[in-house]
GUTI-943846 format. One record per residue (C-alpha): residue number from 0; z, y, x negated. Coordinates in nm, 3 decimals, always signed. Each point is the difference from the previous one (the first is absolute). Example, Ala and Ser with C-alpha at 12.3 -4.5 7.8 and 13.67 -1.06 7.14 Angstrom:
@vofi 0; z +0.780; y -0.450; x -1.230
@vofi 1; z -0.066; y +0.344; x -0.137
This chain:
@vofi 0; z -0.905; y +2.616; x +7.144
@vofi 1; z +0.147; y +0.242; x +0.257
@vofi 2; z +0.375; y -0.008; x +0.053
@vofi 3; z +0.235; y +0.150; x +0.258
@vofi 4; z +0.360; y +0.108; x -0.043
@vofi 5; z +0.207; y -0.057; x +0.314
@vofi 6; z +0.341; y +0.169; x +0.031
@vofi 7; z +0.238; y -0.089; x +0.282
@vofi 8; z +0.329; y +0.173; x +0.089
@vofi 9; z +0.253; y -0.168; x +0.232
@vofi 10; z +0.334; y +0.186; x +0.015
@vofi 11; z +0.137; y -0.020; x -0.359
@vofi 12; z -0.249; y -0.265; x -0.113
@vofi 13; z -0.323; y +0.106; x -0.169
@vofi 14; z -0.264; y -0.261; x -0.088
@vofi 15; z -0.327; y +0.040; x -0.190
@vofi 16; z -0.284; y -0.244; x -0.049
@vofi 17; z -0.314; y +0.035; x -0.208
@vofi 18; z -0.264; y -0.216; x +0.168
@vofi 19; z -0.351; y -0.108; x -0.086
@vofi 20; z -0.206; y -0.192; x +0.258
@vofi 21; z +0.316; y -0.102; x +0.185
@vofi 22; z +0.170; y -0.125; x -0.318
@vofi 23; z +0.319; y +0.168; x -0.120
@vofi 24; z -0.038; y +0.112; x -0.362
@vofi 25; z +0.347; y +0.153; x -0.013
@vofi 26; z +0.292; y +0.023; x +0.240
@vofi 27; z +0.316; y +0.208; x -0.049
@vofi 28; z +0.276; y +0.114; x +0.231
@vofi 29; z +0.314; y +0.213; x -0.001
@vofi 30; z +0.294; y -0.007; x +0.240
@vofi 31; z +0.209; y +0.284; x -0.140
@vofi 32; z +0.202; y +0.178; x +0.266
@vofi 33; z -0.023; y +0.314; x -0.211
@vofi 34; z -0.090; y +0.087; x -0.356
@vofi 35; z +0.360; y +0.019; x -0.124
@vofi 36; z +0.108; y -0.333; x +0.147
@vofi 37; z -0.301; y -0.197; x -0.121
@vofi 38; z +0.046; y -0.284; x -0.245
@vofi 39; z -0.091; y +0.060; x -0.367
@vofi 40; z -0.380; y +0.005; x -0.004
@vofi 41; z -0.216; y -0.067; x -0.303
@vofi 42; z -0.058; y +0.328; x -0.185
@vofi 43; z +0.328; y +0.170; x +0.096
@vofi 44; z +0.194; y +0.141; x -0.297
@vofi 45; z +0.381; y +0.003; x -0.021
@vofi 46; z +0.272; y +0.126; x -0.227
@vofi 47; z +0.192; y -0.326; x -0.033
@vofi 48; z +0.335; y -0.110; x -0.137
@vofi 49; z +0.026; y -0.316; x -0.211
@vofi 50; z +0.246; y -0.237; x +0.169
@vofi 51; z -0.013; y -0.309; x -0.222
@vofi 52; z -0.178; y -0.094; x -0.322
@vofi 53; z -0.065; y -0.373; x -0.042
@vofi 54; z -0.084; y -0.079; x -0.367
@vofi 55; z -0.046; y -0.370; x +0.080
@vofi 56; z -0.272; y +0.087; x +0.253
@vofi 57; z -0.132; y +0.302; x -0.195
@vofi 58; z +0.018; y +0.199; x +0.323
@vofi 59; z +0.218; y +0.244; x +0.191
@vofi 60; z +0.093; y +0.088; x +0.357
@vofi 61; z -0.021; y +0.366; x +0.092
@vofi 62; z +0.112; y +0.195; x +0.306
@vofi 63; z -0.280; y +0.204; x +0.161
@vofi 64; z +0.195; y +0.083; x +0.315
@vofi 65; z -0.079; y -0.304; x +0.217
@vofi 66; z +0.202; y -0.300; x +0.110
@vofi 67; z -0.159; y -0.237; x -0.251
@vofi 68; z +0.012; y +0.087; x -0.369
@vofi 69; z -0.337; y +0.027; x -0.173
@vofi 70; z -0.101; y -0.238; x -0.278
@vofi 71; z -0.116; y +0.139; x -0.336
@vofi 72; z -0.147; y -0.236; x -0.261
@vofi 73; z +0.009; y +0.079; x -0.373
@vofi 74; z -0.380; y +0.047; x -0.026
@vofi 75; z +0.019; y +0.260; x +0.277
@vofi 76; z +0.317; y +0.160; x -0.137
@vofi 77; z -0.105; y +0.082; x -0.357
@vofi 78; z -0.205; y +0.314; x -0.056
@vofi 79; z -0.154; y -0.020; x -0.350
@vofi 80; z -0.055; y +0.304; x -0.215
@vofi 81; z -0.355; y +0.126; x -0.053
@vofi 82; z -0.011; y -0.159; x -0.346
@vofi 83; z +0.119; y -0.334; x +0.139
@vofi 84; z -0.260; y +0.016; x +0.278
@vofi 85; z -0.283; y +0.051; x -0.247
@vofi 86; z +0.137; y -0.278; x -0.219
@vofi 87; z +0.017; y -0.238; x +0.297
@vofi 88; z -0.354; y +0.081; x +0.110
@vofi 89; z -0.133; y -0.069; x -0.350
@vofi 90; z +0.191; y -0.329; x -0.015
@vofi 91; z -0.125; y -0.101; x +0.346
@vofi 92; z -0.362; y +0.075; x -0.090
@vofi 93; z +0.034; y -0.209; x -0.317
@vofi 94; z +0.148; y -0.294; x +0.191
@vofi 95; z -0.272; y +0.022; x +0.267
@vofi 96; z -0.268; y -0.020; x -0.268
@vofi 97; z +0.146; y -0.329; x -0.130
@vofi 98; z +0.086; y -0.146; x +0.341
@vofi 99; z -0.197; y -0.299; x +0.124
@vofi 100; z -0.180; y +0.017; x +0.333
@vofi 101; z +0.252; y -0.021; x +0.284
@vofi 102; z +0.007; y -0.279; x +0.255
@vofi 103; z -0.072; y +0.124; x +0.349
@vofi 104; z -0.138; y +0.325; x +0.135
@vofi 105; z +0.195; y +0.323; x +0.054
@vofi 106; z -0.124; y +0.226; x +0.278
@vofi 107; z +0.162; y +0.335; x -0.084
@vofi 108; z +0.150; y +0.273; x +0.212
@vofi 109; z -0.025; y +0.371; x -0.083
@vofi 110; z +0.307; y -0.003; x -0.224
@vofi 111; z -0.105; y -0.302; x -0.208
@vofi 112; z -0.116; y +0.224; x -0.283
@vofi 113; z +0.354; y +0.132; x -0.050
@vofi 114; z +0.168; y -0.340; x -0.002
@vofi 115; z -0.252; y -0.139; x -0.245
@vofi 116; z +0.038; y +0.293; x -0.241
@vofi 117; z +0.377; y +0.052; x +0.012
@vofi 118; z +0.144; y -0.350; x -0.038
@vofi 119; z +0.374; y +0.065; x -0.034
@vofi 120; z +0.064; y -0.366; x -0.084
@vofi 121; z -0.131; y +0.085; x -0.348
@vofi 122; z +0.346; y +0.150; x -0.063
@vofi 123; z +0.227; y -0.308; x -0.009
@vofi 124; z +0.260; y +0.201; x -0.195
@vofi 125; z +0.063; y +0.235; x +0.295
@vofi 126; z +0.330; y -0.104; x +0.163
@vofi 127; z +0.087; y +0.166; x +0.328
@vofi 128; z +0.365; y +0.061; x -0.096
@vofi 129; z -0.117; y +0.213; x -0.294
@vofi 130; z -0.143; y +0.275; x +0.222
@vofi 131; z +0.159; y -0.050; x +0.344
@vofi 132; z +0.373; y +0.033; x +0.070
@vofi 133; z +0.194; y -0.032; x +0.324
@vofi 134; z +0.043; y +0.338; x +0.165
@vofi 135; z -0.314; y +0.150; x -0.158
@vofi 136; z -0.224; y +0.212; x +0.223
@vofi 137; z -0.371; y -0.072; x -0.035
@vofi 138; z -0.327; y +0.077; x +0.181
@vofi 139; z -0.167; y -0.304; x +0.155
@vofi 140; z -0.292; y -0.068; x +0.231
@vofi 141; z -0.033; y -0.281; x +0.256
@vofi 142; z -0.258; y -0.253; x -0.125
@vofi 143; z +0.063; y -0.268; x +0.264
@vofi 144; z +0.154; y +0.045; x +0.343
@vofi 145; z +0.293; y -0.221; x +0.112
@vofi 146; z -0.136; y -0.347; x +0.075
@vofi 147; z +0.203; y -0.248; x +0.205
@vofi 148; z +0.356; y +0.003; x -0.140
@vofi 149; z -0.098; y +0.174; x -0.323
@vofi 150; z +0.055; y +0.369; x -0.061
@vofi 151; z -0.275; y +0.232; x -0.124
@vofi 152; z -0.133; y -0.030; x -0.354
@vofi 153; z -0.015; y +0.328; x -0.191
@vofi 154; z -0.148; y +0.128; x -0.325
@vofi 155; z +0.050; y +0.295; x -0.231
@vofi 156; z -0.375; y +0.010; x -0.073
@vofi 157; z -0.083; y +0.265; x +0.259
@vofi 158; z -0.351; y +0.006; x +0.150
@vofi 159; z -0.125; y +0.262; x +0.246
@vofi 160; z -0.319; y -0.102; x +0.182
@vofi 161; z -0.246; y +0.261; x +0.119
@vofi 162; z -0.322; y -0.053; x +0.188
@vofi 163; z -0.211; y -0.053; x -0.314
@vofi 164; z +0.243; y -0.040; x -0.291
@vofi 165; z +0.345; y -0.139; x -0.077
@vofi 166; z +0.228; y +0.215; x -0.217
@vofi 167; z +0.257; y -0.151; x -0.240
@vofi 168; z +0.239; y +0.256; x -0.152
@vofi 169; z +0.172; y -0.242; x -0.244
@vofi 170; z -0.282; y -0.224; x -0.123
@vofi 171; z -0.290; y +0.120; x -0.215
@vofi 172; z -0.306; y -0.180; x +0.127
@vofi 173; z -0.351; y +0.065; x +0.127
@vofi 174; z -0.134; y -0.267; x +0.230
@vofi 175; z -0.275; y -0.069; x +0.251
@vofi 176; z +0.041; y -0.243; x +0.288
@vofi 177; z -0.155; y -0.332; x -0.096
@vofi 178; z -0.151; y -0.012; x +0.347
@vofi 179; z -0.259; y +0.249; x -0.122
@vofi 180; z -0.257; y -0.235; x -0.157
@vofi 181; z -0.262; y +0.245; x -0.131
@vofi 182; z +0.070; y +0.042; x -0.373
@vofi 183; z -0.180; y +0.337; x -0.017
@vofi 184; z +0.212; y +0.136; x +0.285
@vofi 185; z +0.318; y -0.139; x -0.157
@vofi 186; z -0.084; y +0.176; x -0.326
@vofi 187; z -0.072; y +0.329; x +0.182
@vofi 188; z +0.330; y -0.012; x +0.188
@vofi 189; z +0.199; y -0.087; x -0.313
@vofi 190; z -0.147; y +0.299; x -0.186
@vofi 191; z +0.094; y +0.230; x +0.290
@vofi 192; z +0.356; y -0.136; x +0.017
@vofi 193; z +0.050; y +0.029; x -0.377
@vofi 194; z -0.109; y +0.361; x +0.025
@vofi 195; z +0.231; y +0.104; x +0.287
@vofi 196; z +0.325; y -0.186; x -0.071
@vofi 197; z +0.287; y +0.138; x -0.207
@vofi 198; z +0.113; y -0.175; x -0.317
@vofi 199; z +0.275; y -0.254; x +0.062
@vofi 200; z -0.093; y -0.044; x +0.366
@vofi 201; z -0.225; y -0.248; x +0.174
@vofi 202; z -0.271; y +0.003; x +0.264
@vofi 203; z -0.196; y -0.276; x +0.173
@vofi 204; z -0.320; y +0.045; x +0.201
@vofi 205; z +0.026; y -0.181; x +0.334
@vofi 206; z -0.291; y -0.198; x +0.144
@vofi 207; z -0.099; y +0.288; x +0.233
@vofi 208; z -0.039; y +0.227; x -0.307
@vofi 209; z -0.340; y -0.157; x -0.063
@vofi 210; z -0.265; y +0.272; x +0.011
@vofi 211; z +0.248; y +0.289; x +0.031
@vofi 212; z -0.038; y +0.321; x -0.203
@vofi 213; z +0.225; y +0.111; x -0.285
@vofi 214; z +0.134; y +0.289; x +0.210
@vofi 215; z +0.100; y -0.232; x +0.285
@vofi 216; z +0.191; y -0.230; x -0.233
@vofi 217; z +0.160; y +0.294; x -0.180
@vofi 218; z +0.120; y +0.155; x +0.328
@vofi 219; z +0.156; y -0.331; x +0.099
@vofi 220; z +0.173; y -0.029; x -0.339
@vofi 221; z +0.132; y +0.359; x +0.005
@vofi 222; z +0.143; y -0.052; x +0.349
@vofi 223; z +0.186; y -0.315; x -0.111
@vofi 224; z +0.124; y +0.179; x -0.313
@vofi 225; z +0.147; y +0.275; x +0.215
@vofi 226; z +0.167; y -0.256; x +0.229
@vofi 227; z +0.159; y -0.164; x -0.303
@vofi 228; z +0.136; y +0.330; x -0.132
@vofi 229; z +0.163; y +0.064; x +0.339
@vofi 230; z +0.147; y -0.351; x +0.004
@vofi 231; z +0.138; y +0.041; x -0.353
@vofi 232; z +0.154; y +0.335; x +0.091
@vofi 233; z +0.158; y -0.153; x +0.313
@vofi 234; z +0.143; y -0.290; x -0.201
@vofi 235; z +0.201; y +0.236; x -0.224
@vofi 236; z +0.181; y +0.145; x +0.302
@vofi 237; z +0.039; y -0.320; x +0.205
@vofi 238; z +0.302; y -0.228; x -0.009
@vofi 239; z -0.055; y -0.377; x -0.011
@vofi 240; z -0.079; y -0.182; x +0.216
@vofi 241; z -0.251; y +0.224; x +0.176
@vofi 242; z -0.367; y +0.018; x +0.093
@vofi 243; z -0.190; y +0.250; x -0.214
@vofi 244; z -0.354; y -0.081; x +0.114
@vofi 245; z -0.139; y -0.164; x +0.309
@vofi 246; z -0.357; y -0.117; x +0.001
@vofi 247; z -0.240; y +0.130; x +0.263
@vofi 248; z +0.050; y -0.080; x +0.368
@vofi 249; z -0.124; y -0.337; x +0.120
@vofi 250; z -0.324; y +0.137; x +0.145
@vofi 251; z -0.071; y +0.200; x -0.317
@vofi 252; z +0.063; y -0.305; x -0.221
@vofi 253; z -0.242; y -0.200; x +0.211
@vofi 254; z -0.270; y +0.266; x -0.045
@vofi 255; z +0.068; y +0.026; x -0.372
@vofi 256; z +0.029; y -0.369; x -0.085
@vofi 257; z -0.211; y -0.217; x +0.229
@vofi 258; z -0.294; y +0.221; x +0.099
@vofi 259; z -0.320; y +0.029; x -0.200
@vofi 260; z -0.342; y +0.156; x +0.029
@vofi 261; z -0.125; y -0.289; x +0.218
@vofi 262; z +0.235; y +0.097; x +0.287
@vofi 263; z -0.221; y +0.123; x +0.283
@vofi 264; z +0.269; y +0.083; x +0.253
@vofi 265; z +0.372; y +0.065; x +0.033
@vofi 266; z +0.123; y -0.083; x +0.350
@vofi 267; z +0.349; y +0.120; x +0.100
@vofi 268; z +0.187; y -0.039; x +0.329
@vofi 269; z +0.255; y +0.280; x -0.063
@vofi 270; z -0.079; y +0.374; x +0.015
@vofi 271; z +0.270; y +0.068; x -0.260
@vofi 272; z -0.143; y -0.255; x -0.243
@vofi 273; z -0.352; y +0.131; x +0.062
@vofi 274; z +0.107; y +0.349; x -0.108
@vofi 275; z +0.162; y -0.148; x -0.313
@vofi 276; z -0.318; y -0.196; x -0.077
@vofi 277; z -0.225; y +0.303; x +0.043
@vofi 278; z +0.228; y +0.218; x -0.215
@vofi 279; z +0.011; y -0.258; x -0.282
@vofi 280; z -0.374; y -0.069; x +0.017
@vofi 281; z -0.085; y +0.371; x -0.013
@vofi 282; z +0.213; y +0.048; x -0.314
@vofi 283; z -0.060; y -0.323; x -0.194
@vofi 284; z -0.292; y -0.192; x +0.156
@vofi 285; z -0.266; y +0.257; x +0.091
@vofi 286; z -0.271; y -0.269; x +0.014
@vofi 287; z +0.180; y -0.159; x +0.295
@vofi 288; z +0.030; y +0.320; x +0.199
@vofi 289; z -0.114; y -0.048; x +0.360
@vofi 290; z +0.043; y -0.379; x -0.011
@vofi 291; z +0.336; y -0.009; x +0.181
@vofi 292; z +0.031; y -0.023; x +0.378
@vofi 293; z +0.262; y -0.048; x +0.269
@vofi 294; z +0.009; y -0.326; x +0.197
@vofi 295; z +0.113; y +0.009; x +0.364
@vofi 296; z -0.149; y -0.323; x +0.137
@vofi 297; z +0.168; y -0.219; x +0.261
@vofi 298; z +0.067; y -0.287; x -0.241
@vofi 299; z +0.246; y +0.051; x -0.288
@vofi 300; z -0.197; y +0.103; x -0.308
@vofi 301; z +0.084; y -0.312; x -0.205
@vofi 302; z -0.098; y -0.223; x +0.290
@vofi 303; z -0.327; y +0.188; x +0.046
@vofi 304; z -0.098; y -0.057; x -0.364
@vofi 305; z +0.125; y -0.360; x -0.014
@vofi 306; z +0.279; y +0.076; x -0.247
@vofi 307; z +0.283; y -0.141; x +0.214
@vofi 308; z -0.182; y -0.333; x +0.025
@vofi 309; z -0.040; y -0.016; x -0.379
@vofi 310; z +0.370; y +0.083; x -0.052
@vofi 311; z +0.097; y -0.288; x +0.231
@vofi 312; z -0.215; y -0.231; x -0.214
@vofi 313; z +0.174; y +0.148; x -0.305
@vofi 314; z +0.346; y -0.119; x +0.107
@vofi 315; z -0.108; y -0.349; x +0.107
@vofi 316; z +0.058; y -0.302; x -0.224
@vofi 317; z -0.336; y -0.146; x +0.099
@vofi 318; z -0.330; y +0.187; x -0.019
@vofi 319; z -0.316; y -0.157; x +0.141
@vofi 320; z -0.340; y +0.033; x -0.165
@vofi 321; z -0.320; y +0.051; x +0.199
@vofi 322; z -0.134; y -0.340; x -0.101
@vofi 323; z +0.302; y -0.177; x +0.148
@vofi 324; z +0.193; y -0.033; x -0.326
@vofi 325; z +0.339; y +0.163; x -0.050
@vofi 326; z +0.248; y +0.146; x -0.249
@vofi 327; z +0.370; y -0.081; x +0.002
@vofi 328; z +0.186; y +0.289; x -0.164
@vofi 329; z +0.363; y -0.048; x -0.098
@vofi 330; z +0.184; y +0.304; x -0.138
@vofi 331; z +0.328; y -0.067; x -0.179
@vofi 332; z +0.229; y +0.215; x -0.214
@vofi 333; z -0.150; y -0.131; x -0.325
@vofi 334; z -0.367; y -0.061; x +0.077
@vofi 335; z -0.277; y -0.021; x +0.258
@vofi 336; z -0.182; y -0.329; x +0.058
@vofi 337; z -0.335; y -0.020; x +0.180
@vofi 338; z -0.145; y -0.333; x +0.110
@vofi 339; z -0.369; y -0.026; x +0.098
@vofi 340; z -0.095; y -0.259; x +0.264
@vofi 341; z -0.340; y -0.099; x +0.146
@vofi 342; z +0.155; y -0.032; x +0.348
@vofi 343; z -0.270; y -0.048; x +0.263
@vofi 344; z -0.286; y +0.076; x -0.242
@vofi 345; z -0.190; y -0.325; x -0.075
@vofi 346; z -0.307; y +0.148; x -0.173
@vofi 347; z -0.363; y -0.110; x +0.022
@vofi 348; z -0.114; y -0.146; x -0.332
@vofi 349; z +0.262; y -0.177; x -0.210
@vofi 350; z +0.372; y +0.017; x -0.081
@vofi 351; z -0.038; y +0.215; x -0.315
@vofi 352; z -0.208; y +0.256; x +0.188
@vofi 353; z +0.252; y +0.012; x +0.287
@vofi 354; z +0.289; y +0.054; x -0.242
@vofi 355; z -0.188; y +0.267; x -0.199
@vofi 356; z -0.095; y +0.196; x +0.313
@vofi 357; z +0.359; y -0.014; x +0.129
@vofi 358; z +0.143; y +0.117; x -0.333
@vofi 359; z -0.251; y +0.285; x -0.029
@vofi 360; z +0.083; y +0.118; x +0.352
@vofi 361; z +0.372; y -0.034; x -0.077
@vofi 362; z -0.035; y +0.217; x -0.313
@vofi 363; z -0.097; y +0.311; x +0.199
@vofi 364; z +0.278; y -0.053; x +0.254
@vofi 365; z +0.260; y -0.064; x -0.274
@vofi 366; z -0.083; y +0.326; x -0.180
@vofi 367; z +0.014; y +0.181; x +0.335
@vofi 368; z +0.335; y -0.153; x +0.102
@vofi 369; z +0.160; y +0.074; x -0.340
@vofi 370; z -0.102; y +0.364; x +0.040
@vofi 371; z +0.106; y +0.024; x +0.364
@vofi 372; z +0.335; y -0.176; x -0.049
@vofi 373; z +0.065; y +0.174; x -0.334
@vofi 374; z +0.097; y -0.332; x -0.156
@vofi 375; z +0.128; y +0.035; x -0.354
@vofi 376; z +0.137; y -0.195; x -0.294
@vofi 377; z -0.120; y -0.354; x -0.065
@vofi 378; z -0.265; y -0.135; x +0.238
@vofi 379; z -0.119; y -0.363; x +0.006
@vofi 380; z -0.324; y -0.082; x +0.184
@vofi 381; z -0.069; y -0.366; x +0.077
@vofi 382; z -0.375; y -0.025; x +0.050
@vofi 383; z -0.152; y -0.322; x +0.131
@vofi 384; z -0.079; y -0.219; x -0.302
@vofi 385; z -0.355; y +0.043; x -0.135
@vofi 386; z -0.157; y -0.265; x -0.221
@vofi 387; z -0.274; y +0.212; x -0.154
@vofi 388; z +0.082; y +0.250; x -0.275
@vofi 389; z -0.267; y +0.243; x +0.129
@vofi 390; z +0.166; y +0.001; x +0.343
@vofi 391; z +0.336; y +0.092; x -0.153
@vofi 392; z -0.162; y +0.276; x -0.206
@vofi 393; z -0.175; y +0.136; x +0.309
@vofi 394; z +0.325; y +0.017; x +0.199
@vofi 395; z +0.189; y +0.157; x -0.291
@vofi 396; z -0.263; y +0.271; x -0.049
@vofi 397; z -0.009; y +0.066; x +0.374
@vofi 398; z +0.379; y +0.049; x -0.005
@vofi 399; z -0.025; y +0.252; x -0.286
@vofi 400; z -0.271; y +0.193; x +0.185
@vofi 401; z +0.203; y +0.004; x +0.324
@vofi 402; z +0.309; y +0.130; x -0.180
@vofi 403; z -0.186; y +0.304; x -0.136
@vofi 404; z +0.055; y +0.173; x +0.335
@vofi 405; z +0.375; y -0.019; x -0.059
@vofi 406; z +0.172; y +0.313; x -0.136
@vofi 407; z +0.278; y -0.213; x -0.152
@vofi 408; z -0.026; y -0.156; x -0.345
@vofi 409; z -0.060; y -0.375; x +0.002
@vofi 410; z -0.013; y -0.266; x -0.272
@vofi 411; z -0.189; y -0.317; x +0.098
@vofi 412; z -0.011; y -0.328; x -0.196
@vofi 413; z -0.295; y -0.241; x +0.036
@vofi 414; z +0.015; y -0.286; x +0.250
@vofi 415; z +0.197; y -0.291; x -0.147
@vofi 416; z -0.096; y -0.367; x +0.017
@vofi 417; z +0.221; y -0.034; x +0.306
@vofi 418; z -0.193; y +0.269; x +0.186
@vofi 419; z +0.276; y +0.261; x -0.040
@vofi 420; z -0.037; y +0.368; x -0.088
@vofi 421; z +0.299; y +0.178; x -0.152
@vofi 422; z -0.005; y +0.377; x +0.026
@vofi 423; z +0.230; y +0.301; x +0.007
@vofi 424; z -0.030; y +0.316; x +0.206
@vofi 425; z +0.187; y +0.322; x -0.067
@vofi 426; z +0.209; y +0.124; x +0.293
@vofi 427; z +0.185; y +0.331; x +0.031
@vofi 428; z +0.112; y -0.022; x +0.363
@vofi 429; z +0.128; y -0.267; x +0.237
@vofi 430; z -0.226; y -0.255; x +0.167
@vofi 431; z -0.142; y +0.048; x +0.349
@vofi 432; z +0.206; y -0.292; x +0.131
@vofi 433; z +0.330; y +0.143; x -0.126
@vofi 434; z -0.083; y +0.346; x +0.136
@vofi 435; z -0.100; y -0.117; x +0.348
@vofi 436; z +0.217; y -0.309; x +0.044
@vofi 437; z +0.355; y -0.119; x -0.048
@vofi 438; z +0.142; y -0.352; x -0.041
@vofi 439; z +0.014; y -0.198; x +0.325
@vofi 440; z +0.356; y +0.032; x +0.138
@vofi 441; z -0.019; y -0.355; x +0.137
@vofi 442; z -0.108; y -0.190; x -0.313
@vofi 443; z +0.137; y +0.272; x -0.237
@vofi 444; z -0.334; y +0.033; x -0.175
@vofi 445; z -0.037; y -0.366; x -0.098
@vofi 446; z -0.292; y -0.048; x +0.236
@vofi 447; z +0.133; y -0.323; x +0.151
@vofi 448; z +0.307; y -0.144; x +0.172
@vofi 449; z +0.147; y -0.350; x +0.006
@vofi 450; z -0.137; y -0.225; x +0.271
@vofi 451; z +0.221; y -0.081; x +0.299
@vofi 452; z +0.025; y -0.367; x -0.110
@vofi 453; z +0.116; y +0.106; x -0.350
@vofi 454; z +0.267; y +0.228; x +0.148
@vofi 455; z +0.108; y -0.277; x +0.239
@vofi 456; z +0.064; y -0.244; x -0.285
@vofi 457; z +0.191; y +0.270; x -0.191
@vofi 458; z +0.211; y +0.064; x +0.310
@vofi 459; z +0.076; y -0.372; x +0.041
@vofi 460; z +0.118; y -0.025; x -0.361
@vofi 461; z +0.223; y +0.304; x +0.046
@vofi 462; z +0.125; y -0.138; x +0.334
@vofi 463; z +0.106; y -0.330; x -0.159
@vofi 464; z +0.188; y +0.195; x -0.269
@vofi 465; z +0.186; y +0.201; x +0.269
@vofi 466; z +0.080; y -0.313; x +0.203
@vofi 467; z +0.150; y -0.171; x -0.303
@vofi 468; z +0.226; y +0.300; x -0.068
@vofi 469; z +0.096; y +0.053; x +0.367
@vofi 470; z +0.117; y -0.348; x +0.093
@vofi 471; z +0.174; y +0.016; x +0.339
@vofi 472; z -0.183; y +0.303; x +0.137
@vofi 473; z -0.091; y -0.054; x +0.366
@vofi 474; z -0.300; y +0.231; x -0.011
@vofi 475; z -0.240; y +0.119; x -0.268
@vofi 476; z -0.230; y +0.289; x +0.091
@vofi 477; z -0.355; y +0.028; x -0.133
@vofi 478; z -0.202; y +0.321; x +0.041
@vofi 479; z -0.366; y -0.001; x -0.112
@vofi 480; z -0.352; y +0.117; x +0.076
@vofi 481; z -0.153; y -0.162; x +0.316
@vofi 482; z -0.262; y -0.191; x -0.203
@vofi 483; z +0.273; y -0.154; x -0.215
@vofi 484; z +0.227; y -0.092; x +0.293
@vofi 485; z -0.299; y -0.156; x +0.178
@vofi 486; z -0.061; y -0.228; x -0.298
@vofi 487; z +0.371; y -0.070; x -0.036
@vofi 488; z +0.027; y -0.120; x +0.359
@vofi 489; z -0.338; y -0.176; x +0.009
@vofi 490; z -0.060; y -0.370; x -0.015
@vofi 491; z -0.175; y +0.046; x -0.334
@vofi 492; z +0.335; y +0.010; x -0.186
@vofi 493; z +0.236; y -0.159; x +0.254
@vofi 494; z +0.304; y +0.097; x -0.204
@vofi 495; z +0.235; y +0.197; x +0.226
@vofi 496; z +0.139; y -0.301; x +0.192
@vofi 497; z +0.059; y -0.199; x -0.317
@vofi 498; z +0.185; y +0.291; x -0.168
@vofi 499; z +0.219; y +0.058; x +0.307
@vofi 500; z +0.089; y -0.368; x +0.009
@vofi 501; z +0.064; y -0.029; x -0.374
@vofi 502; z +0.222; y +0.309; x -0.029
@vofi 503; z +0.150; y -0.018; x +0.352
@vofi 504; z -0.086; y +0.358; x +0.091
@vofi 505; z -0.222; y +0.197; x +0.238
@vofi 506; z -0.293; y +0.191; x -0.148
@vofi 507; z -0.083; y +0.317; x +0.194
@vofi 508; z -0.352; y +0.121; x -0.079
@vofi 509; z -0.114; y +0.349; x +0.101
@vofi 510; z -0.336; y +0.168; x -0.049
@vofi 511; z -0.004; y +0.359; x -0.122
@vofi 512; z -0.332; y +0.176; x +0.054
@vofi 513; z +0.092; y +0.285; x -0.235
@vofi 514; z +0.069; y -0.232; x -0.294
@vofi 515; z -0.235; y -0.027; x -0.298
@vofi 516; z -0.173; y -0.342; x -0.017
@vofi 517; z +0.208; y -0.080; x -0.312
@vofi 518; z +0.329; y +0.128; x +0.142
@vofi 519; z +0.267; y -0.227; x +0.147
@vofi 520; z +0.380; y -0.006; x +0.033
@vofi 521; z +0.238; y -0.294; x +0.031
@vofi 522; z +0.373; y +0.024; x +0.063
@vofi 523; z +0.271; y -0.228; x +0.141
@vofi 524; z +0.229; y +0.089; x +0.287
@vofi 525; z +0.304; y +0.080; x -0.218
@vofi 526; z +0.244; y +0.016; x +0.297
@vofi 527; z -0.042; y -0.370; x +0.069
@vofi 528; z +0.059; y -0.117; x -0.355
C-alpha cells in the first residue's frame, strides 16, 4: 500500500511522519538547537571514562560528556574473544534444540537475529569488576536515549547501520532480518553476507535488503567498514569523554531507517531539507529519485495531512473508537495499562457479538497507539471479558497481526482467563507524551487535586491546633483559596462562630485568588498575645 513521508521544519524542531491512508506508521522528531548541543542520540559513539563500577548491580556508570552519566550493564560491557563467541553460539544452538515451545508470540525487529544468537547471559562467570576499572577509557555506543530521569544506556557492542546492512566490528555473526519471511530469499542473502564479510566481524541484512543485488549489499558493507576504521583511528587520538562518531543528521536517519520501497512521495516544507533529501536519495536511494517535492500550501503541512490531529489523539488519556467504544490509556513509569470499554456501542445481535466486535476494533487502535506513542516496557491490555474460547483466540490473533506493522520488537502472551493481555515492547527513545508534555504545574503531575471540602476540613483541623497553642490571641488570620473560604464561611459547616466563642478570639478570613486550591496559611496576631 502506498505511503508518504512528511517532513516538517519549525525553527529548531524537525518532525517526520510516515503515513499510510491517514494513519501514522512512524513518527519521530528532533529539537536539537545544533548538532553539537544535541542530546546523546541512539547510534552515537563516544570515548567514555568509567566513573563507578558496581559489582552488586553488575553494571557501571560512564561519563560520555553529558550531564547524566550513562549506564553500562555487564552483558553490554563484556566483549568476548572470537573463540568464546563461537563457543557461545554452539551452546545457544544446543540449548535452543532442547528448549520447549515458548509461551506467547515474539514479533521481532531487525536486530532480533543478533540478540538471539549472542546471548551474553550464557556467561554467568563474567563479573564486571574483572574487566572494567574506574578511570578506564572505553568506546561505547548509545543504545537507549535518556528516558525520564534516567541517563542514556550504552553498549560496547558497536553496530553501524547502513541502508541495507548493519555492520558489527566486534561480533562475528551473519544474520538476516526475521521480518523477511521467504526462506529462499533468506538463504540467498545469508550466502551473500557470508561471502562479503571479514572473519571476526558481523553483518545483518535489514528488511529493505530483500531483493537487492550482491554488489549493492557489498557497497553498503564497505562504506560502513570505512566509517568504522575512521572512528577507530579517531578514538586513539581523542581524550575521554568525547564524541568520536555522530550518526547521520535527523533527516538522513529518517530516510535511512523509516522509508521503504512502498513510499510514493516525500513531502518537505523546507527548501534546505528538500536539498538534503534529494542529495541523500540520489546517493543511497536511487529508486526514490524524483519522488520528493516542496510543500508551500496555506495550511501547515502536518495539519494538511492530518498528522497534527493524530498527535493530539496520541497524548490524550482517552481515545474513542468509531463504533462508540473507547480506550483508556494510562502511562506510568513502570508500565502502560490500556482498558477497553464498549462506551456508547450497544451492538445489534447479542452481548458476546457486541463485545467481540468492540475488542476487534480496539485491537487495531491499540497497536496504532502503541506505535504512535512509542510506549515501551510492560504493557497490560484489559479487553472486555469474552466467554467463548474462539472469540479470545480471534482477538489474540488479530492483535499479533496488527503488531506486525510495528518496527519495535514485541512479546505478546495469550489472553488470560481475566481477559488480560500481558506484552512487552522494546523502546529506544522517550514516549510521545514525555517529549511533548510536562507535568501539570498545578497538580504536579498527579492528575488530580484535593476537593475544596477536603481542604476545608484539613484547614479546620489545623486551625483548632493553632487556636489551642495561641490561647489569648485577639486575632487569628486565615488565608486560603476563594473556594475554600466560601465553604468555611458557608452555612454548610457553621463553625466560625462556635470557634470564636470557644477560644475567645476573632477569626479573620481572607481569600487569595493566586493561591493553589490546596494552599492555606494560618497565623495568630503575635503582638496581642
